[in-house]
C-alpha positions as CSV (number, residue, x, y, z in Angstrom):
1,M,-81.2,29.2,-19.9
2,S,-78.2,29.6,-22.2
3,D,-76.2,26.8,-24.7
4,V,-73.4,27.1,-21.6
5,E,-75.6,27.0,-18.7
6,V,-77.4,23.7,-19.8
7,I,-73.4,21.9,-20.2
8,R,-72.7,23.5,-16.9
9,K,-75.6,22.3,-15.5
10,K,-75.1,18.6,-16.9
11,M,-71.5,18.0,-16.0
12,S,-73.0,19.4,-12.3
13,E,-75.8,16.4,-12.0
14,I,-73.6,14.3,-13.9
15,E,-71.1,14.6,-10.9
16,E,-74.1,14.0,-8.4
17,Y,-74.8,11.0,-10.0
18,A,-71.7,9.7,-10.4
19,K,-71.1,10.4,-6.2
20,T,-74.4,8.0,-5.7
21,L,-73.2,5.1,-8.0
22,R,-69.9,5.1,-6.2
23,Y,-71.7,5.2,-3.0
24,L,-74.2,2.3,-4.4
25,Y,-71.1,0.0,-5.7
26,K,-69.2,-0.4,-2.5
27,L,-72.6,-1.9,-1.4
28,G,-71.6,-4.8,-3.5
29,K,-73.1,-6.4,-6.1
30,R,-74.4,-9.4,-3.7
31,H,-76.0,-6.4,-1.8
32,I,-76.9,-4.7,-4.6
33,K,-79.1,-7.4,-6.3
34,S,-80.8,-8.9,-3.0
35,D,-82.5,-5.9,-2.0
36,K,-84.9,-4.3,-4.6
37,I,-85.0,-1.0,-3.2
38,I,-81.1,-0.4,-3.7
39,K,-81.5,-2.4,-7.3
40,G,-84.1,-0.3,-7.9
41,A,-81.5,2.8,-7.1
42,T,-78.6,1.4,-8.5
43,E,-80.9,1.1,-12.0
44,R,-82.3,4.1,-12.0
45,Y,-79.0,5.9,-11.2
46,L,-77.4,4.3,-14.1
47,F,-80.1,5.3,-16.6
48,L,-79.7,9.1,-14.9
49,I,-75.9,9.4,-15.8
50,M,-76.1,7.7,-18.9
51,Q,-78.8,10.2,-20.0
52,A,-77.1,12.9,-18.6
53,T,-73.8,11.8,-20.3
54,I,-76.3,11.4,-23.9
55,D,-77.7,15.2,-23.2
56,L,-74.4,16.8,-22.4
57,A,-72.8,15.4,-26.1
58,G,-75.7,16.5,-27.6
59,A,-75.9,19.9,-26.0
60,V,-71.9,20.3,-27.4
61,V,-72.9,19.3,-30.2
62,K,-75.3,22.2,-30.4
63,Y,-73.3,24.8,-28.8
64,E,-70.4,23.5,-31.0
65,K,-72.3,23.8,-34.3
66,L,-71.0,20.4,-35.1
67,G,-74.5,19.2,-37.0
68,K,-77.4,17.2,-36.0
69,P,-76.7,13.7,-35.0
70,I,-79.1,11.2,-35.9
71,S,-78.6,9.0,-33.3
72,Y,-77.0,9.5,-29.7
73,G,-74.2,7.7,-30.5
74,E,-73.4,10.0,-33.0
75,A,-73.2,13.3,-31.0
76,F,-70.2,11.4,-29.6
77,E,-68.3,10.6,-33.0
78,L,-68.7,14.9,-33.9
79,L,-67.4,15.0,-30.5
80,A,-64.1,12.4,-31.8
81,S,-63.7,13.9,-35.3
82,N,-63.7,17.7,-34.1
83,Q,-60.7,16.6,-31.5
84,I,-63.5,17.8,-28.2
85,I,-62.8,14.0,-27.5
86,D,-60.7,11.2,-28.5
87,D,-61.7,7.9,-30.7
88,P,-61.3,5.6,-28.7
89,L,-62.9,7.4,-25.5
90,A,-66.6,8.7,-28.4
91,E,-66.4,4.8,-28.7
92,R,-66.2,3.7,-25.2
93,L,-69.0,5.7,-24.4
94,K,-70.8,4.7,-27.6
95,Q,-71.2,1.1,-25.6
96,M,-72.5,2.6,-23.2
97,V,-75.4,4.2,-25.0
98,G,-76.1,0.9,-26.4
99,A,-76.6,-0.2,-22.7
100,R,-79.1,2.8,-22.0
101,N,-80.6,1.1,-24.5
102,I,-81.0,-2.4,-23.3
103,L,-82.1,-0.7,-19.9
104,V,-84.7,1.4,-20.8
105,H,-85.7,-0.3,-24.3
106,E,-85.3,-4.2,-23.4
107,Y,-85.5,-4.9,-20.2
108,A,-85.9,-8.2,-19.8
109,K,-82.4,-8.7,-21.5
110,F,-80.7,-6.1,-19.2
111,K,-77.9,-7.7,-16.9
112,L,-77.3,-5.8,-13.7
113,D,-74.0,-8.2,-13.1
114,I,-72.4,-7.1,-16.3
115,I,-73.2,-3.6,-16.0
116,L,-71.9,-3.6,-12.3
117,D,-68.8,-5.1,-13.7
118,E,-68.1,-2.1,-16.2
119,L,-69.3,1.0,-14.1
120,P,-65.8,1.3,-12.2
121,Q,-64.2,2.0,-16.3
122,N,-67.7,3.7,-17.6
123,L,-67.3,6.3,-14.6
124,R,-64.0,6.6,-15.5
125,D,-64.7,7.3,-18.7
126,I,-67.6,10.0,-18.0
127,S,-64.9,11.7,-15.5
128,L,-62.4,12.0,-18.5
129,F,-65.5,13.0,-20.3
130,L,-65.8,15.7,-18.3
131,R,-62.6,16.9,-17.6
132,K,-62.0,16.7,-21.5
133,L,-65.5,19.1,-21.7
134,K,-64.2,21.3,-19.4
135,K,-60.6,21.8,-20.6
136,H,-62.2,22.9,-23.7
137,F,-64.5,25.2,-23.0
138,M,-61.9,26.5,-19.9
139,I,-64.3,25.8,-17.0
């Protein structure tokens, strides 16, 4: 699979994950927290969208030959420093990386309430990220 195909596939995956998260979010925080299956699905889709967004950033950095990021967050910084995305968006996406790391590595510290409160803005940021990449690649 070519780098461009990887980028397109990741973008498509992210759009599907976002649809699922929007559906789950509409169920309400109380329902999500009280139903173990819904809670588990929500946490899984949060991880999937975060990881796919990070992977997409890395794929774009690789395709554009912007360097080799030493961290997930640095991939977003490289995209911003090369005017593919703006600095405020890069900063917000880097914060999402922090949430992803807590979800994966420090599960006990993971606060679903906080993530759910931030989910609408995070989904808008991810959507903006995709729009900027589509514009950049003229997709």
